[in-house]
N, CA, C and O atoms as a Maestro MAE file, in Angstrom:
{
 s_m_m2io_version
 :::
 2.0.0
}

f_m_ct {
 s_m_title
 :::
 protein
 m_atom[232] {
  # First column is atom index #
  i_m_mmod_type
  r_m_x_coord
  r_m_y_coord
  r_m_z_coord
  i_m_residue_number
  s_m_chain_name
  s_m_pdb_residue_name
  s_m_pdb_atom_name
  i_m_atomic_number
  :::
  1 25 -41.448 142.511 70.632 1 A "MET " " N  " 7
  2 3 -40.551 142.029 69.123 1 A "MET " " CA " 6
  3 2 -39.886 142.375 68.311 1 A "MET " " C  " 6
  4 15 -40.436 143.244 67.635 1 A "MET " " O  " 8
  5 25 -39.040 142.166 68.038 2 A "ILE " " N  " 7
  6 3 -38.485 142.611 66.730 2 A "ILE " " CA " 6
  7 2 -38.391 142.656 65.896 2 A "ILE " " C  " 6
  8 15 -37.474 141.850 66.049 2 A "ILE " " O  " 8
  9 25 -38.412 142.965 63.961 3 A "THR " " N  " 7
  10 3 -38.691 142.854 63.202 3 A "THR " " CA " 6
  11 2 -37.295 142.031 62.555 3 A "THR " " C  " 6
  12 15 -36.223 142.486 62.955 3 A "THR " " O  " 8
  13 25 -37.244 141.182 61.855 4 A "GLU " " N  " 7
  14 3 -37.235 140.092 61.400 4 A "GLU " " CA " 6
  15 2 -37.109 140.179 59.952 4 A "GLU " " C  " 6
  16 15 -38.187 140.527 59.471 4 A "GLU " " O  " 8
  17 25 -36.222 140.001 59.089 5 A "TRP " " N  " 7
  18 3 -36.001 139.557 57.941 5 A "TRP " " CA " 6
  19 2 -36.213 138.492 57.395 5 A "TRP " " C  " 6
  20 15 -35.711 137.536 57.987 5 A "TRP " " O  " 8
  21 25 -36.933 138.189 56.209 6 A "LEU " " N  " 7
  22 3 -37.669 137.524 55.512 6 A "LEU " " CA " 6
  23 2 -36.752 137.317 54.073 6 A "LEU " " C  " 6
  24 15 -36.065 138.102 53.419 6 A "LEU " " O  " 8
  25 25 -37.233 135.256 53.845 7 A "TYR " " N  " 7
  26 3 -36.701 134.809 52.592 7 A "TYR " " CA " 6
  27 2 -37.618 135.711 51.516 7 A "TYR " " C  " 6
  28 15 -36.544 136.303 51.631 7 A "TYR " " O  " 8
  29 25 -38.437 136.373 50.656 8 A "CYS " " N  " 7
  30 3 -38.983 136.562 49.446 8 A "CYS " " CA " 6
  31 2 -38.347 136.130 48.181 8 A "CYS " " C  " 6
  32 15 -37.302 136.659 47.801 8 A "CYS " " O  " 8
  33 25 -38.840 135.341 47.621 9 A "GLY " " N  " 7
  34 3 -38.536 134.738 46.571 9 A "GLY " " CA " 6
  35 2 -40.313 135.693 45.059 9 A "GLY " " C  " 6
  36 15 -40.458 136.041 43.888 9 A "GLY " " O  " 8
  37 25 -40.841 135.631 45.951 10 A "CYS " " N  " 7
  38 3 -41.250 136.438 45.015 10 A "CYS " " CA " 6
  39 2 -41.799 137.591 44.662 10 A "CYS " " C  " 6
  40 15 -42.850 137.444 44.040 10 A "CYS " " O  " 8
  41 25 -41.333 139.122 44.905 11 A "HIS " " N  " 7
  42 3 -41.119 140.402 44.960 11 A "HIS " " CA " 6
  43 2 -39.825 140.652 44.794 11 A "HIS " " C  " 6
  44 15 -38.886 140.073 45.342 11 A "HIS " " O  " 8
  45 25 -39.801 141.264 44.256 12 A "GLN " " N  " 7
  46 3 -38.618 142.326 43.773 12 A "GLN " " CA " 6
  47 2 -38.709 143.318 44.968 12 A "GLN " " C  " 6
  48 15 -39.756 143.464 45.598 12 A "GLN " " O  " 8
  49 25 -38.043 143.710 45.131 13 A "HIS " " N  " 7
  50 3 -37.275 145.122 47.134 13 A "HIS " " CA " 6
  51 2 -36.302 146.803 46.296 13 A "HIS " " C  " 6
  52 15 -36.216 148.005 46.547 13 A "HIS " " O  " 8
  53 25 -35.850 145.964 45.407 14 A "GLY " " N  " 7
  54 3 -34.843 146.795 45.047 14 A "GLY " " CA " 6
  55 2 -33.447 146.289 45.464 14 A "GLY " " C  " 6
  56 15 -33.060 145.531 46.354 14 A "GLY " " O  " 8
  57 25 -32.801 147.030 44.433 15 A "GLU " " N  " 7
  58 3 -31.202 146.990 44.744 15 A "GLU " " CA " 6
  59 2 -30.786 146.834 46.084 15 A "GLU " " C  " 6
  60 15 -30.654 147.877 46.724 15 A "GLU " " O  " 8
  61 25 -30.312 144.686 47.219 16 A "GLY " " N  " 7
  62 3 -29.612 145.563 48.388 16 A "GLY " " CA " 6
  63 2 -31.069 145.921 49.159 16 A "GLY " " C  " 6
  64 15 -30.730 146.421 50.232 16 A "GLY " " O  " 8
  65 25 -32.579 145.884 49.085 17 A "ASN " " N  " 7
  66 3 -33.369 145.905 49.892 17 A "ASN " " CA " 6
  67 2 -33.748 143.714 50.253 17 A "ASN " " C  " 6
  68 15 -33.576 142.515 50.033 17 A "ASN " " O  " 8
  69 25 -34.269 144.698 50.849 18 A "LYS " " N  " 7
  70 3 -35.348 142.576 51.555 18 A "LYS " " CA " 6
  71 2 -35.611 143.186 52.152 18 A "LYS " " C  " 6
  72 15 -35.130 144.235 52.580 18 A "LYS " " O  " 8
  73 25 -37.605 141.928 52.550 19 A "ALA " " N  " 7
  74 3 -38.282 142.145 52.292 19 A "ALA " " CA " 6
  75 2 -37.900 141.898 54.313 19 A "ALA " " C  " 6
  76 15 -36.859 141.338 54.656 19 A "ALA " " O  " 8
  77 25 -39.128 142.520 55.576 20 A "ARG " " N  " 7
  78 3 -38.986 142.163 56.421 20 A "ARG " " CA " 6
  79 2 -40.194 141.698 57.142 20 A "ARG " " C  " 6
  80 15 -40.920 141.013 56.420 20 A "ARG " " O  " 8
  81 25 -40.783 141.928 58.795 21 A "ARG " " N  " 7
  82 3 -41.989 141.530 59.036 21 A "ARG " " CA " 6
  83 2 -41.833 142.280 60.641 21 A "ARG " " C  " 6
  84 15 -40.939 142.015 61.444 21 A "ARG " " O  " 8
  85 25 -42.824 143.159 60.825 22 A "GLY " " N  " 7
  86 3 -42.635 142.799 62.890 22 A "GLY " " CA " 6
  87 2 -42.361 144.897 62.585 22 A "GLY " " C  " 6
  88 15 -42.067 145.661 61.665 22 A "GLY " " O  " 8
  89 25 -42.706 144.949 64.047 23 A "GLY " " N  " 7
  90 3 -41.794 145.769 64.622 23 A "GLY " " CA " 6
  91 2 -41.111 145.716 66.241 23 A "GLY " " C  " 6
  92 15 -41.138 144.612 66.786 23 A "GLY " " O  " 8
  93 25 -40.588 146.725 66.905 24 A "SER " " N  " 7
  94 3 -39.885 146.542 67.741 24 A "SER " " CA " 6
  95 2 -40.305 147.364 68.845 24 A "SER " " C  " 6
  96 15 -41.528 147.265 68.741 24 A "SER " " O  " 8
  97 25 -40.027 148.341 70.137 25 A "TRP " " N  " 7
  98 3 -39.951 148.931 71.211 25 A "TRP " " CA " 6
  99 2 -40.375 150.997 70.554 25 A "TRP " " C  " 6
  100 15 -40.861 152.018 71.040 25 A "TRP " " O  " 8
  101 25 -39.577 150.377 68.784 26 A "TYR " " N  " 7
  102 3 -39.198 151.674 69.074 26 A "TYR " " CA " 6
  103 2 -40.145 151.754 68.030 26 A "TYR " " C  " 6
  104 15 -40.109 152.912 67.613 26 A "TYR " " O  " 8
  105 25 -40.988 151.080 67.395 27 A "SER " " N  " 7
  106 3 -41.207 151.067 66.347 27 A "SER " " CA " 6
  107 2 -42.986 152.372 66.516 27 A "SER " " C  " 6
  108 15 -43.433 152.631 67.633 27 A "SER " " O  " 8
  109 25 -43.200 152.557 66.097 28 A "ALA " " N  " 7
  110 3 -45.183 153.326 65.464 28 A "ALA " " CA " 6
  111 2 -45.592 152.209 65.677 28 A "ALA " " C  " 6
  112 15 -45.521 151.108 65.132 28 A "ALA " " O  " 8
  113 25 -46.250 152.850 66.975 29 A "THR " " N  " 7
  114 3 -47.703 151.556 66.861 29 A "THR " " CA " 6
  115 2 -48.769 150.817 65.598 29 A "THR " " C  " 6
  116 15 -49.473 149.922 66.066 29 A "THR " " O  " 8
  117 25 -48.918 151.018 64.443 30 A "GLY " " N  " 7
  118 3 -49.211 150.690 63.617 30 A "GLY " " CA " 6
  119 2 -48.428 149.956 62.865 30 A "GLY " " C  " 6
  120 15 -48.578 149.697 61.671 30 A "GLY " " O  " 8
  121 25 -47.240 149.485 63.869 31 A "SER " " N  " 7
  122 3 -45.786 149.095 63.156 31 A "SER " " CA " 6
  123 2 -45.740 147.430 63.608 31 A "SER " " C  " 6
  124 15 -45.227 146.441 63.084 31 A "SER " " O  " 8
  125 25 -46.403 147.608 64.630 32 A "ILE " " N  " 7
  126 3 -44.997 147.163 65.637 32 A "ILE " " CA " 6
  127 2 -46.233 145.025 65.631 32 A "ILE " " C  " 6
  128 15 -46.329 144.018 66.332 32 A "ILE " " O  " 8
  129 25 -46.749 145.544 64.448 33 A "ARG " " N  " 7
  130 3 -47.666 143.507 64.752 33 A "ARG " " CA " 6
  131 2 -47.226 142.601 63.561 33 A "ARG " " C  " 6
  132 15 -46.695 142.974 62.515 33 A "ARG " " O  " 8
  133 25 -47.606 141.151 63.992 34 A "CYS " " N  " 7
  134 3 -46.042 140.364 62.800 34 A "CYS " " CA " 6
  135 2 -45.978 140.751 61.050 34 A "CYS " " C  " 6
  136 15 -45.163 140.782 60.128 34 A "CYS " " O  " 8
  137 25 -48.111 141.133 61.453 35 A "SER " " N  " 7
  138 3 -48.471 140.816 60.299 35 A "SER " " CA " 6
  139 2 -47.514 142.545 59.216 35 A "SER " " C  " 6
  140 15 -47.218 142.657 58.027 35 A "SER " " O  " 8
  141 25 -47.425 143.082 59.868 36 A "ASN " " N  " 7
  142 3 -47.132 144.726 59.224 36 A "ASN " " CA " 6
  143 2 -45.659 144.142 58.386 36 A "ASN " " C  " 6
  144 15 -44.903 143.278 58.830 36 A "ASN " " O  " 8
  145 25 -45.513 144.860 57.102 37 A "ARG " " N  " 7
  146 3 -44.793 143.909 56.237 37 A "ARG " " CA " 6
  147 2 -44.112 145.121 55.342 37 A "ARG " " C  " 6
  148 15 -44.718 145.984 54.708 37 A "ARG " " O  " 8
  149 25 -42.128 144.876 55.515 38 A "GLY " " N  " 7
  150 3 -41.974 146.380 54.376 38 A "GLY " " CA " 6
  151 2 -40.435 145.698 54.910 38 A "GLY " " C  " 6
  152 15 -39.962 144.970 55.782 38 A "GLY " " O  " 8
  153 25 -39.947 146.739 53.366 39 A "ASN " " N  " 7
  154 3 -39.135 146.901 53.382 39 A "ASN " " CA " 6
  155 2 -36.907 147.473 53.019 39 A "ASN " " C  " 6
  156 15 -36.546 148.203 52.096 39 A "ASN " " O  " 8
  157 25 -36.091 146.916 53.924 40 A "ARG " " N  " 7
  158 3 -35.794 147.726 54.404 40 A "ARG " " CA " 6
  159 2 -33.627 147.561 53.461 40 A "ARG " " C  " 6
  160 15 -33.534 146.592 52.707 40 A "ARG " " O  " 8
  161 25 -32.817 148.093 53.549 41 A "SER " " N  " 7
  162 3 -31.771 148.455 52.663 41 A "SER " " CA " 6
  163 2 -30.978 146.939 53.979 41 A "SER " " C  " 6
  164 15 -31.010 147.047 55.205 41 A "SER " " O  " 8
  165 25 -30.458 145.889 53.318 42 A "ALA " " N  " 7
  166 3 -29.583 145.320 53.745 42 A "ALA " " CA " 6
  167 2 -28.947 145.530 55.255 42 A "ALA " " C  " 6
  168 15 -29.177 145.165 56.408 42 A "ALA " " O  " 8
  169 25 -27.743 146.568 54.328 43 A "ASP " " N  " 7
  170 3 -27.059 146.932 55.079 43 A "ASP " " CA " 6
  171 2 -27.107 149.178 56.204 43 A "ASP " " C  " 6
  172 15 -26.430 150.195 56.354 43 A "ASP " " O  " 8
  173 25 -28.151 148.684 56.497 44 A "ARG " " N  " 7
  174 3 -28.758 149.161 56.946 44 A "ARG " " CA " 6
  175 2 -28.938 149.630 58.469 44 A "ARG " " C  " 6
  176 15 -30.096 149.932 58.756 44 A "ARG " " O  " 8
  177 25 -28.187 149.719 59.280 45 A "GLN " " N  " 7
  178 3 -28.145 149.437 60.987 45 A "GLN " " CA " 6
  179 2 -30.256 150.297 61.386 45 A "GLN " " C  " 6
  180 15 -31.021 150.942 60.669 45 A "GLN " " O  " 8
  181 25 -30.327 149.935 62.406 46 A "ASN " " N  " 7
  182 3 -31.329 150.973 62.862 46 A "ASN " " CA " 6
  183 2 -31.644 150.265 64.001 46 A "ASN " " C  " 6
  184 15 -31.094 149.165 63.945 46 A "ASN " " O  " 8
  185 25 -32.404 150.435 65.194 47 A "LYS " " N  " 7
  186 3 -33.178 150.098 66.396 47 A "LYS " " CA " 6
  187 2 -34.584 149.041 66.040 47 A "LYS " " C  " 6
  188 15 -35.482 148.651 66.786 47 A "LYS " " O  " 8
  189 25 -34.400 148.862 65.004 48 A "GLU " " N  " 7
  190 3 -35.798 148.216 64.986 48 A "GLU " " CA " 6
  191 2 -35.080 146.488 64.503 48 A "GLU " " C  " 6
  192 15 -35.490 145.508 65.125 48 A "GLU " " O  " 8
  193 25 -34.482 146.388 63.865 49 A "ILE " " N  " 7
  194 3 -33.649 144.726 62.882 49 A "ILE " " CA " 6
  195 2 -33.075 144.700 64.061 49 A "ILE " " C  " 6
  196 15 -32.969 145.768 64.663 49 A "ILE " " O  " 8
  197 25 -32.684 143.746 64.527 50 A "GLY " " N  " 7
  198 3 -33.093 142.493 65.543 50 A "GLY " " CA " 6
  199 2 -32.651 140.935 65.302 50 A "GLY " " C  " 6
  200 15 -32.496 140.474 64.172 50 A "GLY " " O  " 8
  201 25 -32.481 140.237 66.414 51 A "PHE " " N  " 7
  202 3 -32.106 138.915 66.146 51 A "PHE " " CA " 6
  203 2 -34.001 138.297 67.001 51 A "PHE " " C  " 6
  204 15 -34.615 139.200 67.568 51 A "PHE " " O  " 8
  205 25 -34.851 136.492 66.982 52 A "ARG " " N  " 7
  206 3 -35.478 136.647 67.204 52 A "ARG " " CA " 6
  207 2 -35.127 135.264 67.565 52 A "ARG " " C  " 6
  208 15 -34.879 134.293 66.850 52 A "ARG " " O  " 8
  209 25 -35.188 135.487 69.599 53 A "LEU " " N  " 7
  210 3 -34.426 133.659 69.957 53 A "LEU " " CA " 6
  211 2 -35.563 133.322 70.334 53 A "LEU " " C  " 6
  212 15 -36.497 134.067 70.631 53 A "LEU " " O  " 8
  213 25 -35.521 131.912 70.337 54 A "ILE " " N  " 7
  214 3 -36.411 130.973 71.393 54 A "ILE " " CA " 6
  215 2 -35.989 129.976 71.056 54 A "ILE " " C  " 6
  216 15 -35.557 129.593 69.969 54 A "ILE " " O  " 8
  217 25 -36.176 129.198 72.623 55 A "ARG " " N  " 7
  218 3 -36.552 128.705 73.779 55 A "ARG " " CA " 6
  219 2 -37.269 127.946 73.591 55 A "ARG " " C  " 6
  220 15 -38.438 128.201 73.300 55 A "ARG " " O  " 8
  221 25 -36.434 125.886 73.779 56 A "LEU " " N  " 7
  222 3 -37.989 125.180 73.815 56 A "LEU " " CA " 6
  223 2 -37.653 124.387 74.885 56 A "LEU " " C  " 6
  224 15 -36.635 124.203 75.553 56 A "LEU " " O  " 8
  225 25 -38.653 124.013 74.873 57 A "GLU " " N  " 7
  226 3 -39.327 122.959 76.847 57 A "GLU " " CA " 6
  227 2 -39.272 121.525 76.543 57 A "GLU " " C  " 6
  228 15 -39.944 120.753 75.860 57 A "GLU " " O  " 8
  229 25 -37.625 121.389 77.731 58 A "LYS " " N  " 7
  230 3 -37.910 119.615 77.102 58 A "LYS " " CA " 6
  231 2 -39.129 118.821 76.996 58 A "LYS " " C  " 6
  232 15 -39.081 117.674 76.552 58 A "LYS " " O  " 8
  :::
 }
 m_bond[231] {
  # First column is bond index #
  i_m_from
  i_m_to
  i_m_order
  :::
  1 1 2 1
  2 2 3 1
  3 3 4 2
  4 3 5 1
  5 5 6 1
  6 6 7 1
  7 7 8 2
  8 7 9 1
  9 9 10 1
  10 10 11 1
  11 11 12 2
  12 11 13 1
  13 13 14 1
  14 14 15 1
  15 15 16 2
  16 15 17 1
  17 17 18 1
  18 18 19 1
  19 19 20 2
  20 19 21 1
  21 21 22 1
  22 22 23 1
  23 23 24 2
  24 23 25 1
  25 25 26 1
  26 26 27 1
  27 27 28 2
  28 27 29 1
  29 29 30 1
  30 30 31 1
  31 31 32 2
  32 31 33 1
  33 33 34 1
  34 34 35 1
  35 35 36 2
  36 35 37 1
  37 37 38 1
  38 38 39 1
  39 39 40 2
  40 39 41 1
  41 41 42 1
  42 42 43 1
  43 43 44 2
  44 43 45 1
  45 45 46 1
  46 46 47 1
  47 47 48 2
  48 47 49 1
  49 49 50 1
  50 50 51 1
  51 51 52 2
  52 51 53 1
  53 53 54 1
  54 54 55 1
  55 55 56 2
  56 55 57 1
  57 57 58 1
  58 58 59 1
  59 59 60 2
  60 59 61 1
  61 61 62 1
  62 62 63 1
  63 63 64 2
  64 63 65 1
  65 65 66 1
  66 66 67 1
  67 67 68 2
  68 67 69 1
  69 69 70 1
  70 70 71 1
  71 71 72 2
  72 71 73 1
  73 73 74 1
  74 74 75 1
  75 75 76 2
  76 75 77 1
  77 77 78 1
  78 78 79 1
  79 79 80 2
  80 79 81 1
  81 81 82 1
  82 82 83 1
  83 83 84 2
  84 83 85 1
  85 85 86 1
  86 86 87 1
  87 87 88 2
  88 87 89 1
  89 89 90 1
  90 90 91 1
  91 91 92 2
  92 91 93 1
  93 93 94 1
  94 94 95 1
  95 95 96 2
  96 95 97 1
  97 97 98 1
  98 98 99 1
  99 99 100 2
  100 99 101 1
  101 101 102 1
  102 102 103 1
  103 103 104 2
  104 103 105 1
  105 105 106 1
  106 106 107 1
  107 107 108 2
  108 107 109 1
  109 109 110 1
  110 110 111 1
  111 111 112 2
  112 111 113 1
  113 113 114 1
  114 114 115 1
  115 115 116 2
  116 115 117 1
  117 117 118 1
  118 118 119 1
  119 119 120 2
  120 119 121 1
  121 121 122 1
  122 122 123 1
  123 123 124 2
  124 123 125 1
  125 125 126 1
  126 126 127 1
  127 127 128 2
  128 127 129 1
  129 129 130 1
  130 130 131 1
  131 131 132 2
  132 131 133 1
  133 133 134 1
  134 134 135 1
  135 135 136 2
  136 135 137 1
  137 137 138 1
  138 138 139 1
  139 139 140 2
  140 139 141 1
  141 141 142 1
  142 142 143 1
  143 143 144 2
  144 143 145 1
  145 145 146 1
  146 146 147 1
  147 147 148 2
  148 147 149 1
  149 149 150 1
  150 150 151 1
  151 151 152 2
  152 151 153 1
  153 153 154 1
  154 154 155 1
  155 155 156 2
  156 155 157 1
  157 157 158 1
  158 158 159 1
  159 159 160 2
  160 159 161 1
  161 161 162 1
  162 162 163 1
  163 163 164 2
  164 163 165 1
  165 165 166 1
  166 166 167 1
  167 167 168 2
  168 167 169 1
  169 169 170 1
  170 170 171 1
  171 171 172 2
  172 171 173 1
  173 173 174 1
  174 174 175 1
  175 175 176 2
  176 175 177 1
  177 177 178 1
  178 178 179 1
  179 179 180 2
  180 179 181 1
  181 181 182 1
  182 182 183 1
  183 183 184 2
  184 183 185 1
  185 185 186 1
  186 186 187 1
  187 187 188 2
  188 187 189 1
  189 189 190 1
  190 190 191 1
  191 191 192 2
  192 191 193 1
  193 193 194 1
  194 194 195 1
  195 195 196 2
  196 195 197 1
  197 197 198 1
  198 198 199 1
  199 199 200 2
  200 199 201 1
  201 201 202 1
  202 202 203 1
  203 203 204 2
  204 203 205 1
  205 205 206 1
  206 206 207 1
  207 207 208 2
  208 207 209 1
  209 209 210 1
  210 210 211 1
  211 211 212 2
  212 211 213 1
  213 213 214 1
  214 214 215 1
  215 215 216 2
  216 215 217 1
  217 217 218 1
  218 218 219 1
  219 219 220 2
  220 219 221 1
  221 221 222 1
  222 222 223 1
  223 223 224 2
  224 223 225 1
  225 225 226 1
  226 226 227 1
  227 227 228 2
  228 227 229 1
  229 229 230 1
  230 230 231 1
  231 231 232 2
  :::
 }
}
């Protein structure tokens, strides 16, 4: 699983921060659930932030 950015128009997360959910292979055990929520600076790089890819079956 990869942490993903969320669009959240209902809460302020501070200047430059964006809402995120989920976790990754690098996250602590309690943080890997997709129900995990938090915020992070949008210009910060780390091993937990990435893209979620899907493949649609025809």
